[in-house]
C-alpha positions as CSV (number, residue, x, y, z in Angstrom):
1,M,80.9,118.2,114.0
2,R,83.0,119.7,111.2
3,Y,82.4,118.0,107.8
4,A,84.9,117.3,105.1
5,H,84.4,116.1,101.5
6,E,86.8,114.7,99.1
7,V,87.7,116.5,95.9
8,A,85.5,114.6,93.5
9,R,82.4,115.3,95.6
10,V,83.4,119.0,95.9
11,R,83.8,119.3,92.1
12,A,80.4,117.7,91.5
13,A,78.8,120.1,93.9
14,E,80.6,123.1,92.3
15,S,79.4,122.1,88.9
16,A,75.8,121.7,90.0
17,L,75.8,125.1,91.7
18,M,77.6,126.9,88.8
19,A,74.9,125.7,86.4
20,R,72.4,127.8,88.4
21,L,74.6,131.0,88.8
22,P,75.9,133.7,86.4
23,E,79.3,132.9,85.0
24,G,82.1,133.7,87.4
25,A,79.7,134.3,90.4
26,L,81.1,131.3,92.4
27,M,84.7,132.5,92.0
28,Q,83.7,136.0,93.2
29,R,82.1,134.5,96.3
30,A,85.3,132.7,97.1
31,A,87.4,135.7,96.4
32,A,85.3,137.9,98.6
33,G,85.6,135.5,101.5
34,L,89.4,135.2,101.0
35,A,89.8,139.0,100.8
36,R,87.7,139.4,103.9
37,V,89.9,137.0,106.0
38,C,93.1,138.6,104.6
39,A,91.9,142.1,105.5
40,G,91.1,141.0,109.0
41,L,94.5,139.5,109.4
42,L,96.2,142.7,108.2
43,G,94.1,144.9,110.4
44,R,95.1,148.0,108.4
45,V,94.8,147.2,104.7
46,Y,95.8,150.6,103.4
47,G,99.6,150.7,102.7
48,A,100.0,146.9,103.4
49,D,102.4,145.0,101.1
50,V,100.7,141.9,99.7
51,V,102.1,139.3,97.3
52,V,99.9,136.9,95.5
53,L,101.4,133.6,94.2
54,V,99.3,132.6,91.2
55,G,99.1,129.2,89.5
56,S,97.1,128.3,86.5
57,G,94.1,126.7,88.2
58,D,90.9,128.2,89.6
59,N,92.6,128.9,92.9
60,G,94.9,131.3,91.0
61,G,91.7,133.1,89.8
62,D,90.4,133.3,93.4
63,A,93.7,134.7,94.6
64,L,93.9,137.3,91.8
65,Y,90.3,138.6,92.5
66,A,91.0,138.7,96.2
67,G,94.2,140.6,95.5
68,A,92.2,143.1,93.4
69,R,89.8,143.7,96.3
70,L,92.7,144.4,98.7
71,A,94.3,146.7,96.1
72,R,91.1,148.7,95.9
73,R,91.4,149.2,99.7
74,G,94.8,150.7,99.3
75,A,97.1,147.7,99.6
76,R,100.2,147.4,97.4
77,V,99.5,144.1,95.6
78,R,102.0,142.3,93.4
79,A,101.3,139.0,91.7
80,V,103.9,136.3,90.8
81,A,102.6,134.2,88.0
82,V,103.6,130.5,87.5
83,G,102.4,128.7,84.4
84,S,101.1,129.8,81.1
85,R,97.3,129.7,81.8
86,L,96.6,132.5,84.2
87,H,93.0,133.4,84.8
88,Q,92.7,136.4,82.5
89,G,89.6,137.9,84.2
90,G,91.3,137.9,87.5
91,L,94.5,139.3,86.1
92,A,92.7,142.1,84.4
93,D,90.8,142.9,87.6
94,L,94.0,143.1,89.6
95,R,95.6,145.4,87.1
96,A,92.5,147.6,86.9
97,A,92.6,147.9,90.7
98,G,96.3,149.0,90.7
99,G,98.0,145.7,91.3
100,R,100.8,144.5,89.0
101,L,102.5,141.4,87.8
102,I,106.2,140.9,88.6
103,E,108.8,138.6,87.2
104,L,109.5,135.3,88.7
105,E,113.1,136.2,89.4
106,D,111.8,139.0,91.7
107,A,109.6,136.7,93.7
108,D,111.9,135.9,96.6
109,S,112.6,139.5,97.5
110,A,109.0,140.4,97.2
111,V,107.8,137.5,99.3
112,G,110.5,138.3,101.9
113,A,109.3,141.9,102.3
114,A,105.5,141.2,102.2
115,D,103.2,141.7,105.1
116,L,100.9,139.0,103.7
117,V,101.4,136.3,101.1
118,I,98.4,134.6,99.4
119,D,99.2,131.1,98.2
120,G,97.2,130.4,95.0
121,L,99.8,128.2,93.3
122,T,97.8,125.0,93.2
123,G,94.2,124.0,94.0
124,I,92.3,121.1,95.5
125,G,93.1,119.1,92.4
126,G,96.8,119.2,93.0
127,S,98.5,115.9,93.8
128,G,102.1,114.6,94.1
129,A,105.2,116.6,94.7
130,L,105.4,120.2,93.6
131,R,107.6,120.8,90.6
132,E,109.7,123.9,90.0
133,P,109.3,126.8,90.3
134,H,106.3,125.9,92.5
135,A,108.4,124.1,95.1
136,S,110.8,127.0,95.4
137,L,108.0,129.5,95.8
138,A,106.4,127.3,98.4
139,R,109.6,127.2,100.4
140,A,110.0,131.0,100.1
141,A,106.4,131.6,101.3
142,S,106.9,129.3,104.2
143,G,110.0,131.1,105.3
144,S,108.7,134.6,104.8
145,G,108.2,136.9,107.8
146,G,104.7,137.9,106.7
147,I,101.3,136.2,107.3
148,V,100.8,133.3,104.9
149,V,97.3,132.6,103.7
150,A,96.6,129.5,101.7
151,C,93.7,129.6,99.2
152,D,91.5,126.5,99.7
153,V,94.5,124.2,100.5
154,P,98.2,124.8,101.0
155,S,100.1,124.1,97.8
156,G,101.8,120.7,98.1
157,V,99.1,119.2,100.3
158,D,96.8,116.6,98.8
159,A,93.3,117.9,99.6
160,S,91.7,114.5,99.8
161,S,94.2,112.7,101.9
162,G,96.6,115.1,103.6
163,R,99.6,113.5,101.9
164,V,102.6,115.7,101.4
165,E,105.4,114.7,99.1
166,G,108.3,117.2,99.1
167,A,107.9,120.9,99.5
168,A,104.6,122.4,100.7
169,V,103.4,125.8,101.8
170,R,103.2,126.2,105.6
171,A,100.3,128.6,106.1
172,D,99.3,130.6,109.1
173,V,95.7,130.5,107.9
174,T,94.0,128.4,105.3
175,V,90.8,129.8,103.8
176,T,88.8,126.9,102.3
177,F,85.6,127.2,100.3
178,G,82.2,125.4,100.6
179,T,83.3,122.6,102.8
180,L,86.4,121.3,104.5
181,K,88.6,118.9,102.7
182,P,90.0,115.8,104.5
183,G,93.6,116.9,103.9
184,L,93.0,119.9,106.1
185,L,92.2,117.7,109.1
186,I,94.7,114.8,108.7
187,D,98.5,115.0,109.1
188,P,100.9,115.5,107.6
189,G,98.8,118.0,105.6
190,A,97.0,119.4,108.6
191,A,100.3,120.5,110.1
192,H,100.7,122.8,107.1
193,C,97.3,124.5,107.4
194,G,97.5,126.7,110.4
195,V,94.0,128.0,111.4
196,V,91.4,126.8,108.9
197,E,88.7,129.3,108.0
198,L,85.6,128.0,106.1
199,V,83.9,130.4,103.7
200,D,80.3,129.5,102.7
201,I,79.9,129.8,99.0
202,G,76.5,127.9,98.8
203,L,77.7,124.3,98.2
204,G,75.7,122.8,101.1
205,P,72.6,121.7,99.2
206,Y,74.7,120.0,96.6
207,L,77.0,118.0,98.9
208,D,76.4,114.4,99.7
209,D,77.2,112.8,103.1
210,P,80.7,113.8,104.3
211,D,83.7,111.5,103.8
212,V,85.4,112.7,107.0
213,V,84.1,114.4,110.2
214,S,85.9,116.0,113.1
215,S,84.2,116.0,116.5
216,A,83.6,119.0,118.7
217,A,83.0,118.9,122.4
218,E,79.2,118.8,122.0
219,D,79.5,115.7,119.9
220,V,81.2,113.7,122.7
221,R,78.6,112.2,125.0
222,P,79.9,109.6,127.4
223,P,77.4,107.8,129.5
224,V,76.2,109.8,132.5
225,P,74.9,108.0,135.6
226,G,71.3,108.8,136.6
227,P,69.5,108.6,140.0
228,E,68.8,104.9,139.6
229,S,72.4,104.0,138.4
230,D,74.5,101.4,140.2
231,K,77.9,100.1,139.4
232,Y,76.5,97.4,137.2
233,R,74.2,99.7,135.2
234,R,77.2,102.0,134.7
235,G,79.1,99.2,133.0
236,V,81.6,96.6,134.1
237,V,84.8,96.4,132.0
238,G,87.1,93.4,132.1
239,I,90.8,94.0,131.5
240,L,93.3,91.4,130.6
241,A,96.7,93.0,130.6
242,G,100.2,92.8,132.0
243,G,102.5,89.9,132.7
244,E,105.6,89.0,134.6
245,E,107.7,91.1,132.2
246,F,105.5,94.1,131.6
247,T,103.5,95.3,134.6
248,G,103.1,99.1,134.2
249,A,100.7,98.7,131.2
250,A,98.2,96.9,133.5
251,V,98.3,99.6,136.1
252,L,97.8,102.3,133.5
253,A,95.0,100.6,131.6
254,V,93.1,100.0,134.9
255,G,93.6,103.7,135.8
256,G,92.2,104.8,132.5
257,A,89.1,102.6,133.1
258,V,88.6,103.8,136.7
259,R,88.8,107.4,135.7
260,G,86.9,106.8,132.5
261,G,83.6,106.2,134.2
262,A,83.4,102.5,134.6
263,G,81.0,101.3,137.3
264,M,83.4,98.5,138.0
265,V,86.8,97.4,136.7
266,R,87.5,93.7,136.8
267,F,91.2,93.1,136.2
268,A,92.8,89.6,135.6
269,S,96.4,88.6,135.1
270,V,99.2,86.6,136.6
271,R,100.1,87.3,140.2
272,H,102.6,90.1,140.1
273,P,100.6,92.7,138.0
274,V,97.5,91.8,140.1
275,E,99.4,92.7,143.2
276,L,100.5,96.1,141.7
277,V,97.0,96.9,140.5
278,R,95.6,96.1,144.0
279,Q,98.1,98.5,145.6
280,R,97.4,101.4,143.2
281,W,93.7,100.9,142.4
282,P,92.0,99.2,145.4
283,E,88.6,99.9,143.8
284,A,89.4,97.4,141.0
285,V,88.2,93.8,141.5
286,T,91.2,91.6,140.7
287,T,91.7,87.9,139.9
288,V,94.8,85.9,139.5
289,I,94.4,83.6,136.5
290,E,96.5,80.8,135.1
291,P,96.8,80.1,131.3
292,G,94.4,77.7,129.8
293,E,91.0,77.3,128.2
294,K,89.1,78.2,131.4
295,A,91.1,81.3,132.3
296,L,88.1,83.5,132.1
297,D,85.8,81.4,134.2
298,G,86.5,82.9,137.6
299,I,86.6,86.6,136.6
300,G,82.9,87.3,136.8
301,R,80.4,89.0,134.5
302,V,81.6,91.9,132.4
303,Q,80.0,94.0,129.6
304,A,83.1,94.7,127.5
305,W,86.7,93.5,127.4
306,V,90.0,95.2,127.0
307,V,92.8,92.8,126.1
308,G,96.5,93.2,125.2
309,P,98.5,95.9,127.0
310,G,101.7,94.3,128.3
311,L,100.1,90.9,127.8
312,G,103.0,89.3,125.9
313,T,102.8,87.6,122.5
314,G,103.3,83.9,123.3
315,E,100.9,81.0,123.3
316,D,99.4,82.1,126.7
317,A,98.5,85.5,125.3
318,E,97.1,84.0,122.2
319,G,94.9,81.7,124.3
320,L,93.5,84.6,126.3
321,L,92.9,86.6,123.1
322,R,91.1,83.7,121.5
323,A,88.9,83.2,124.6
324,V,87.9,86.8,124.7
325,L,87.1,87.1,121.0
326,S,85.0,84.0,121.2
327,T,82.6,85.8,123.5
328,E,79.6,87.8,122.3
329,L,80.8,90.9,124.1
330,P,82.4,94.1,122.7
331,V,86.2,93.7,122.7
332,L,89.0,96.3,122.5
333,V,92.3,94.9,121.4
334,D,95.5,96.9,121.9
335,A,99.3,96.5,122.0
336,D,100.5,92.9,122.3
337,G,97.0,91.7,121.4
338,L,97.4,93.4,118.0
339,T,100.8,91.6,117.5
340,V,99.1,88.3,118.2
341,L,96.3,89.2,115.7
342,A,98.9,90.0,113.0
343,R,99.6,86.2,112.9
344,R,96.0,85.1,113.8
345,R,93.7,87.4,111.8
346,D,91.2,84.5,111.7
347,L,90.4,85.3,115.4
348,L,88.6,88.4,114.1
349,T,85.8,86.4,112.6
350,R,83.0,87.3,115.0
351,D,79.6,89.0,115.1
352,A,80.1,91.2,118.3
353,P,81.8,94.6,118.0
354,T,85.6,94.6,117.8
355,L,87.7,97.8,118.3
356,L,91.4,97.8,117.4
357,T,93.6,100.6,118.5
358,P,97.0,100.3,116.7
359,H,99.7,102.8,116.1
360,A,101.2,102.9,112.6
361,G,103.8,100.1,113.4
362,E,101.1,97.8,114.7
363,L,98.9,98.4,111.8
364,A,101.8,97.8,109.4
365,R,102.1,94.3,110.9
366,L,98.3,93.7,110.7
367,L,98.1,94.7,107.0
368,D,101.6,93.6,106.0
369,A,102.3,97.2,104.9
370,D,105.0,99.8,105.3
371,R,104.9,101.9,108.4
372,A,106.1,105.1,106.7
373,D,103.5,104.7,104.0
374,I,100.8,104.3,106.6
375,E,101.9,107.5,108.3
376,A,101.9,109.4,105.0
377,R,98.5,108.0,104.0
378,R,96.6,107.6,107.2
379,L,93.1,108.0,105.7
380,E,93.6,105.4,103.1
381,Y,95.0,102.8,105.4
382,V,92.5,103.2,108.3
383,R,89.7,102.6,105.7
384,R,91.5,99.6,104.3
385,A,92.0,98.2,107.8
386,A,88.3,98.6,108.8
387,A,87.3,96.8,105.6
388,E,89.9,94.0,105.7
389,L,89.7,93.3,109.4
390,D,85.9,93.8,109.7
391,A,86.4,95.9,112.8
392,T,86.3,99.5,114.0
393,V,89.9,100.8,113.8
394,L,91.4,103.7,115.8
395,L,94.7,104.5,114.3
396,K,96.8,106.5,116.8
397,G,99.3,109.1,115.8
398,S,99.8,112.8,115.2
399,T,96.3,112.7,113.9
400,T,94.1,110.0,115.4
401,V,91.7,108.7,112.8
402,I,88.8,106.2,113.4
403,A,87.2,104.1,110.7
404,E,84.2,101.8,110.5
405,L,82.9,100.2,107.3
406,D,80.4,102.4,105.4
407,R,80.7,105.3,107.8
408,P,82.6,108.6,107.5
409,V,86.0,108.5,109.0
410,R,86.3,110.4,112.2
411,V,89.3,112.6,113.0
412,N,90.2,113.5,116.6
413,P,90.9,117.2,117.0
414,T,92.4,117.1,120.5
415,G,95.8,116.0,121.7
416,T,99.4,117.2,122.0
417,S,102.8,115.9,120.8
418,W,103.6,115.4,124.5
419,L,101.4,112.3,124.2
420,A,104.2,110.5,122.4
421,T,105.5,108.8,125.6
422,A,105.3,105.3,126.9
423,G,102.1,104.2,128.5
424,T,99.6,106.7,127.2
425,G,98.2,104.2,124.8
426,D,97.4,101.9,127.7
427,V,95.5,104.7,129.4
428,L,93.5,105.2,126.1
429,S,92.6,101.5,126.1
430,G,91.3,101.5,129.6
431,L,89.3,104.7,129.1
432,T,87.8,103.6,125.8
433,G,87.0,100.1,127.3
434,A,85.1,101.8,130.1
435,L,83.0,103.7,127.5
436,L,82.3,100.5,125.6
437,A,81.1,98.8,128.8
438,G,78.9,101.8,129.5
439,G,76.9,101.0,126.4
440,M,78.5,103.2,123.7
441,S,79.0,101.7,120.2
442,A,82.6,100.9,119.2
443,L,82.7,104.0,116.9
444,D,81.3,106.4,119.5
445,A,83.5,104.9,122.3
446,A,86.6,105.3,120.1
447,T,85.6,108.9,119.2
448,A,84.9,109.9,122.8
449,G,87.9,108.0,124.2
450,A,90.3,109.7,121.8
451,Y,88.8,113.1,122.4
452,L,88.9,112.9,126.2
453,H,92.4,111.3,126.2
454,G,93.8,114.1,124.0
455,L,92.1,116.8,126.0
456,A,93.4,115.4,129.3
457,A,96.9,115.4,127.9
458,R,96.5,119.0,126.9
459,L,95.3,119.9,130.3
460,A,98.1,118.0,131.9
461,A,100.8,119.5,129.7
462,G,99.4,123.0,129.8
463,G,99.1,123.6,133.5
464,P,96.6,126.0,135.1
465,S,97.0,128.7,132.4
466,A,97.3,128.3,128.7
467,D,99.8,131.2,128.7
468,E,102.3,129.1,130.5
469,G,103.0,126.9,127.5
470,E,103.2,123.1,127.5
471,A,105.5,120.9,129.5
472,P,106.4,117.2,129.3
473,I,103.9,114.7,130.8
474,G,103.8,111.0,131.7
475,A,101.0,108.6,131.2
476,F,99.9,108.9,134.8
477,D,99.4,112.6,134.3
478,V,96.8,111.9,131.7
479,I,94.9,109.6,134.1
480,T,95.0,112.4,136.7
481,A,93.6,115.0,134.3
482,L,90.7,112.8,133.0
483,P,88.1,114.2,135.5
484,A,88.9,117.7,134.4
485,A,88.6,116.7,130.7
486,F,85.1,115.2,131.4
487,R,84.1,118.4,133.2
488,T,84.8,120.5,130.0
489,L,82.0,118.6,128.1
490,P,78.8,120.5,127.7
């Protein structure tokens, strides 16, 4: 996993480490790492044109010292200063190495001609919208033809949350120090970072548990059948989905569960979606049910439930949701089930694991919040949802984030924007429900489900070769690519 810490924890670790080092040593470590990455990006440092955008914080000092190191290797380095409190040691070192300070009015032309631009305008303590002239310089850097390297975090991105208000630097590479910051992993900030390079400056022993983690392939461990496995030991997932109006969601959710490793899928609904599921997924055990208190009685034993996709939001759907949540089994609630919960949050009072998989609009209804605000502050809202709803919450979107009370938030690193198409969420529900039935915890099932779902979408959109680029996909393409996604796991 990749670990990220919020700004307050990073500051505390830096203070503890600096107390044991000579003055300025920590900044020199950061500058050396930043310069090394920049040199590698340039390839040939001698004669390269480098512009350093320098603010008044410590990141400005890091950028100046890195610029000095590049100047000593023959680069033409010019610094644009913003603010009255420049790091004097860094500025002196840059000048001693042959670099020079240029006026603000010359910044646009210098940035436009640069081979590489280092963004040291603000640091990890920056929050809120950039003011002028920082905002104009951020836009100039983002539109330059050279390589843009952000120092620790792109200016305009909130390091702890990923929030972006107004102009922000769009970097090709972000060089961050000591540990990742949550804003480098979570959109909208993550979209500004490019490739994130972590430079070790010795903070590790001084950092507490991470606030956010991002899974790698080796962290995703879905259940694997052994020699003695049978369909019951592998996990039986029950799916309540679809209705007379919405039938496709049922077919897609069952497909996600079948290809997600379930030993058996028990599907129950009214007659028409049951007929469609029988035709497409003959391996599923189907049951036609009628609304009422005993709707679950004839379905058979399951080890986890998925409820909600295409179910409707009326009294019948509410009755089914109430019946499932009254069991002592793990339950995943999605789609229409979440809409019902928005008016019946009392149904979430239960001891068994509950996993909610909303998009921003559904979470807005659950929390009586603004959708745009949720999309801007995903980390804050997913934590709030986990606490208020006493559930594991998987918030879908450009960055999928997963929260459980008193645990680091997990960020899914896979996926593609082509997933923004109808039905893919139903596939995720079925897939994750199968993992729940296989014995994974709600947090681990959500993590593995999101990872495999995003990876399958990439494989489906990318075709046989990554060089071919991506193409539009449908939800069924994701189901088809799930076996290949599982095969990529170590």
